[in-house]
Backbone bond lengths (Angstrom), bond angles and torsions (degrees), N, CA, C in turn:
res aa  C-N    CA-C-N  psi(-1)  N-CA   C-N-CA  omega(-1)  CA-C   N-CA-C  phi
1 X - - - 1.477 - - 1.443 108.32 -
2 X 1.330 116.13 135.89 1.484 121.30 176.41 1.516 106.81 -125.28
3 X 1.359 113.01 163.13 1.480 119.37 173.98 1.538 103.54 -138.05
4 X 1.313 115.36 134.81 1.498 120.83 176.26 1.500 110.18 -127.50
5 X 1.301 114.44 151.59 1.474 122.64 170.35 1.514 104.78 -115.80
6 X 1.332 117.80 126.55 1.435 123.33 178.48 1.512 107.84 -121.59
7 X 1.319 115.76 128.95 1.461 121.40 173.27 1.508 108.56 -106.69
8 X 1.316 114.43 117.95 1.512 121.60 -177.41 1.472 107.83 -99.98
9 X 1.409 114.84 133.85 1.451 118.55 177.07 1.571 107.14 -122.34
10 X 1.354 114.05 160.85 1.404 121.96 -177.10 1.515 109.45 126.94
11 X 1.300 117.83 -151.07 1.499 122.86 178.09 1.623 103.92 -90.18
12 X 1.287 117.04 70.00 1.443 122.36 -172.35 1.526 114.52 -105.56
13 X 1.323 116.66 -1.41 1.513 119.61 172.93 1.514 107.78 -113.79
14 X 1.315 112.57 142.39 1.478 119.29 177.60 1.551 110.55 83.50
15 X 1.321 117.63 15.46 1.461 118.62 -174.69 1.597 108.95 -126.99
16 X 1.319 115.23 7.24 1.492 118.77 179.04 1.518 110.78 85.19
17 X 1.319 119.35 19.48 1.427 120.78 -175.13 1.530 112.63 -63.22
18 X 1.329 117.66 -43.95 1.451 120.12 -175.88 1.512 108.52 -68.42
19 X 1.368 118.50 -43.94 1.418 119.97 -178.50 1.539 110.54 -64.90
20 X 1.321 116.73 -35.08 1.399 121.63 178.78 1.614 110.71 -65.50
21 X 1.297 112.21 -43.78 1.497 118.15 179.36 1.584 108.75 -61.91
22 X 1.294 116.27 -41.96 1.424 117.86 179.51 1.553 113.03 -65.69
23 X 1.333 112.99 -41.15 1.468 118.79 179.78 1.579 108.44 -64.02
24 X 1.310 115.82 -46.45 1.486 116.43 178.65 1.453 116.28 -65.07
25 X 1.391 115.60 -31.36 1.453 120.65 177.08 1.516 109.81 -63.18
26 X 1.320 117.41 -31.70 1.474 122.58 179.69 1.553 109.58 -64.55
27 X 1.287 118.83 -18.91 1.503 121.10 -178.90 1.564 108.07 -85.00
28 X 1.300 118.13 -5.78 1.454 123.87 178.62 1.539 106.59 -126.32
29 X 1.369 117.17 80.77 1.403 119.01 -174.62 1.551 119.33 -57.87
30 X 1.343 114.62 -19.47 1.415 120.38 179.23 1.563 110.69 -84.09
31 X 1.318 119.81 1.04 1.513 121.24 -176.72 1.509 107.82 -98.86
32 X 1.309 116.77 135.89 1.439 122.55 172.51 1.560 107.67 -123.15
33 X 1.327 116.38 168.93 1.424 119.68 174.19 1.563 112.98 141.34
34 X 1.274 115.67 -153.29 1.439 121.33 -173.57 1.545 110.68 -156.19
35 X 1.365 115.19 164.53 1.449 122.32 177.03 1.577 107.07 -140.15
36 X 1.320 115.64 139.96 1.536 118.62 -175.27 1.580 110.70 -150.42
37 X 1.260 112.47 141.12 1.518 118.37 173.20 1.531 109.03 -74.75
38 X 1.288 116.21 146.11 1.449 121.64 178.72 1.550 109.04 -112.24
39 X 1.362 115.95 153.69 1.473 120.13 -179.33 1.537 113.61 -58.44
40 X 1.342 118.08 -25.43 1.482 120.58 -176.38 1.523 111.93 -84.80
41 X 1.390 119.73 6.32 1.433 124.47 178.07 1.555 110.90 92.05
42 X 1.205 119.98 -5.19 1.499 122.45 174.96 1.546 111.42 -81.13
43 X 1.294 117.06 174.02 1.464 124.29 171.96 1.535 107.22 -130.70
44 X 1.363 114.15 130.96 1.480 121.90 177.72 1.477 109.69 -104.50
45 X 1.343 116.48 135.55 1.504 123.21 -178.78 1.529 105.61 -126.56
46 X 1.247 119.15 131.13 1.477 126.15 167.96 1.503 108.11 -113.56
47 X 1.348 118.75 127.51 1.428 121.17 -179.56 1.544 108.58 -138.83
48 X 1.320 117.37 138.40 1.501 118.44 171.45 1.421 108.59 -137.10
49 X 1.375 115.11 157.54 1.433 126.01 -177.84 1.503 108.47 158.63
50 X 1.336 115.61 -162.23 1.430 119.01 173.59 1.528 109.10 -65.53
51 X 1.349 116.14 153.83 1.438 120.43 -179.42 1.571 109.37 -58.89
52 X 1.260 116.03 -41.79 1.532 119.91 177.32 1.555 112.88 -57.69
53 X 1.338 114.83 -46.37 1.436 117.37 -177.19 1.544 112.48 -70.90
54 X 1.311 116.69 -42.84 1.472 123.41 179.38 1.550 107.40 -59.90
55 X 1.294 116.24 -48.44 1.465 122.25 -178.33 1.551 108.07 -64.62
56 X 1.297 116.57 -40.78 1.479 119.73 176.84 1.501 113.56 -57.61
57 X 1.364 114.24 -46.10 1.469 123.28 179.94 1.545 107.14 -61.15
58 X 1.350 118.91 -51.00 1.466 119.12 -175.86 1.534 109.95 -65.62
59 X 1.295 121.26 -35.66 1.413 122.49 178.00 1.572 108.76 -65.89
60 X 1.329 117.95 -42.21 1.432 119.58 -179.53 1.512 110.09 -65.82
61 X 1.284 120.13 -39.68 1.542 121.79 176.83 1.432 107.79 -60.09
62 X 1.403 119.02 -49.80 1.471 122.22 -176.98 1.590 107.94 -59.77
63 X 1.238 119.40 -44.39 1.466 120.89 -178.74 1.546 113.79 -61.44
64 X 1.414 113.28 -46.17 1.404 119.56 -176.23 1.552 113.66 -74.05
65 X 1.339 116.55 -33.95 1.428 121.72 -172.85 1.510 113.88 -110.33
66 X 1.321 118.96 14.92 1.467 123.21 -173.32 1.499 113.83 -56.33
67 X 1.312 117.81 -37.04 1.512 120.84 -177.92 1.501 113.69 -64.57
68 X 1.364 115.63 -20.88 1.476 120.89 -178.16 1.529 113.37 -96.30
69 X 1.347 118.11 -13.22 1.470 121.72 -170.30 1.487 111.24 -93.01
70 X 1.337 117.99 136.36 1.421 124.24 168.39 1.507 114.32 -111.60
71 X 1.338 113.43 -13.63 1.465 121.65 178.79 1.441 114.53 -179.12
72 X 1.336 113.88 163.08 1.510 118.15 175.42 1.573 104.55 -153.24
73 X 1.302 110.46 151.57 1.480 118.24 179.23 1.548 105.54 -130.46
74 X 1.344 116.78 126.20 1.461 120.22 179.21 1.475 112.43 -115.70
75 X 1.310 116.74 134.93 1.458 125.53 179.24 1.497 107.36 -127.27
76 X 1.319 114.87 132.85 1.521 119.43 176.38 1.520 107.76 -84.75
77 X 1.309 116.08 136.76 1.470 126.43 -177.39 1.521 111.23 -125.08
78 X 1.332 117.02 160.70 1.449 118.96 174.52 1.568 110.51 -67.04
79 X 1.331 118.16 145.21 1.460 123.69 177.42 1.519 110.86 -62.55
80 X 1.319 114.48 150.03 1.467 120.15 175.17 1.543 107.83 -105.02
81 X 1.368 117.78 106.50 1.445 119.49 -176.39 1.528 111.56 -61.72
82 X 1.341 115.81 140.08 1.492 123.79 175.21 1.490 114.96 78.24
83 X 1.321 119.31 -0.71 1.527 117.81 177.52 1.535 108.30 -69.41
84 X 1.362 112.04 136.51 1.443 121.50 175.71 1.519 108.63 -133.59
85 X 1.376 114.58 151.54 1.426 118.42 176.77 1.502 114.32 83.11
86 X 1.334 115.60 163.19 1.465 121.34 175.67 1.516 109.06 -130.77
87 X 1.357 116.90 120.33 1.494 121.12 -169.53 1.507 110.70 -119.51
88 X 1.263 113.56 157.93 1.463 124.66 167.24 1.523 106.27 -91.60
89 X 1.292 119.36 121.02 1.480 124.20 176.82 1.517 110.38 -100.25
90 X 1.268 117.17 148.57 1.400 121.53 177.69 1.537 110.53 -108.10
C-alpha cells in the first residue's frame, strides 16, 4: 500500500478538476483519499492504495485534465490505516 500527495498547477480550479478526480477514483475501488483546492490556485490530491491503482488513477487524471495542467509535484507519504472512500474537501 502506498500513499501519495500530488500538487497540481495550472488552470485547475473552476474546470471540474475535483469532481473529475473523484469520478476517476471511483474507477479504482481500492483507492482512498481526498482532493482539495488551495488558496494559491493549485489543487492537492492525496491517494492511497496499491501502487498499480494509485498509478492508474494519477495517469487517468493526467490524461483527462492534461489541457489544464502546467505542472505537478508528487510526494510519497505514510499510509493512513482504515481510510475508506475518496472525498472532495473544502
